[in-house]
N, C-alpha and C positions, 0 to 999 in steps of 0.2 A: 901374858898371852897364853902361854902353856897350861899355867895353872888354871885361867880362866875355861880352856878348852877341855880341861881334865873333871872340873867342877860337877858335871852329870854323874861322874864314875861315885860319888856320896852315896847314891840314891841305890845303888848295887848292894849297899851293905843291909840295907833295908830287905830287899830281896833275899839276901842269903839270910837273914835272921828268920825270915818266913819261912826259906826252906828246911832252917836246922829245926826250927820248933815244930814242923809239919813233920819232918823225918824222926824226931824225937818221940812225940807222941803215938805216932805209928808204931814205932819200936815198942814202947810200954805196952801198947796194947795187945800186938803181936805177942809178947812174952806171956803176959797176963791172961788173957784170953782164949777161949777155944775157937776153934771157927764154927760162926753163926752163934756163937754165945751171948745172952743179953743180960744185962744188969741193970735195975733201975735206978736212979740217982734222983729224980725229981720225978713228979706225977706226968710230967710233958716230956722228960728227957731221959734214955736209955743211952748207956754205954752199950755195942756191939763190935762185932768182930765181921768184916764183911769184905769179899776180894771180888772187886769189879775188873771185868776182862773188859769192858766196853767205855763208852764216854760216859757223860752226864745221864743219869737215870738209867744206865745199864744198857746204853745205846749199842747195840751190835755185840753184847757181851758174849752170846753164842755163835760169832759168824763162823769160828773153827780155828781160829789163830793168827791169820792172817791180819787182824786189826791190831794185834797188838804194834806192828812195824809202822802200818797205815797211819795210827795216830801217834806215834813217834816221831815221823816225819812231819806230820802236820805240826804238831807242837813246837818242833825245833825251828820250825818256818816261821809261826808265830810269835818265838820267842826271838827271833833275828828280829822281826818287824817292830816288837817292844821295844828291844833295843836302841832301833835306830828313832824312835817315836821319844824315847825318853832321852836320848843325847839331845834331840829338837825343840826339847820341852822341860828342859833342867830347871829353866828360870821362873818355869810355871809350877808354882809348888804343888797345888792341887791335882795339877795334871801329873805332873812328875810323879807324886805320892800315890796316884791311883794306878798308873802305869806299874811302878814298881812294887805296888803289890798284885797284882795281876802276873808280873812276872816271876815273883817268887813262888807264888801258887802254881803257874803253869812248869816251875821249874821242880818242886816238891813233887809234883802226880807225873812229871817225865821221869825223875828217878826210879820211883816205882815200876813204872812200866817198861824201863830198859832192863833194871834187874831183877825184877821178879817176873814180868809179864801180867802183873794186874796193879791195880791201883788198892789201897787199904783204906777202907772208911770204917768210921766207928763211931760218929753223932748221930743219935737218931731222934727227933723230933715227931710230937704226935699230940693230938686233942684228947684229954682224958674224957671219956664217958661219949665221943660223939660217933662211935661206930666207925669212923673214917680210918683208912689204915695208914699208918705211918709214913711219915716222909721220907725218902729215900736218902739212906745215910750218906753221909758225907764227912770230909776230915778238915784240918785245918788250913789246908792247900786251897780247898773248894770255898772255905770262907773268907779267905783274904782275896780269891777271884770276885765273889761277889760284892765285897766292898769296896773293890776297885772298880768294877762297873758300876755302883751307886753312886760314887764319886765322880766319875764320869757323866752320869745322868744329873747329878746336883751342879757339875760344871756347864753342861749343856745349859740348864735351867737360867744360872746366874750368868751366863754370856750372853743369853737372849736378851735379861731384863736391860742389861749392859748395852746391847746394840740396837734397843730401841729408842735411844738417846743419839745414836752417832749420826753422823750427817751421812746422806745419800753419797757422796765423794768417797767418806771412810768405808763405807759397806761396799763400794764395788773394788776397792783395793784389796778387799780379802783374797786371800790364796785359795784356789780352787786346786785341790790335790785328787780328785778323783782320775783313773784313766780310763780312757775310751772303753765303751764297751764294758764295762764292769759294774760297779754300784753306782748309782745315779750321782750324778755331779751337784755337790753342795758345798757351800760356803763352810769354812771352818776357821777360827780363830786360834786353837792350841797348835795347829800344825797338824794334828792328827787326820790323817786319810779318810775321806769319806765312803772307802772300799773297805769289805769285811776282812777285819784280821782275824776275826775268830768268831764263832757262831757265839759266844757269851758276848763280845765287844760290839756285835752287829747292832742291838738294841740299845746301846749306849749312842751310838754314831748316829741314828738314826733320831734319837730322841734330841740330841744337840741339834739336829739340823731341824726338826720339827718344832722346837720351844725356839729356836731364833727365829725361824719365819713366822713363829704366831706374835712375839713381841714385835718384830719388823713391822709388820703389818698393821699390827697397832698404831706403832709409833707412826706410820704413814699417814693414816687415818685420823689420828690427832693433829697432825700438822697442817690438815686440808682447811 
């Protein structure tokens, strides 16, 4: 029984690997590049060195310094929630994989924010000849977070398809984990709460709920 209770910790090795890869690539870019230096790798892909003191897309980057500790506290809170969710969903591999990726990415950027006061970004994508500005620079941690959220989206769609074939009594028995007065209460199957654990995960959870509602509605209509 103790071994089974600790089985969820194996996913932490993936989070640690993401964090190490993220910090290693950031250290290499910082050593090789000057700040704001850009080098073309492919027609649509540049390597750059950017210091982001804000959140995604440089949100609050010029706020004056307080945002460093604000985002640090927020990220710590999110990480605790992710750990709780990972422990509850360790047997659901797709959900656990997604949560481990998001956790590893959050940890990588958190380390930067605490030790440096900013997050190192270095991957820049753009559409050649379009005249459009390049996509904001990002890093390995951001990529892991995006992949994790995408997997949550896929899990929501997949759960919705499965939910259409369940009986009404089974659907009623699904847990509703949103606290009163916060994010709207919606049913979940993975144990992930329906309240926003982060600005990145809110769309994933919303999609999980919407896709489930769509497929369950279709199932109810088809059964009439």
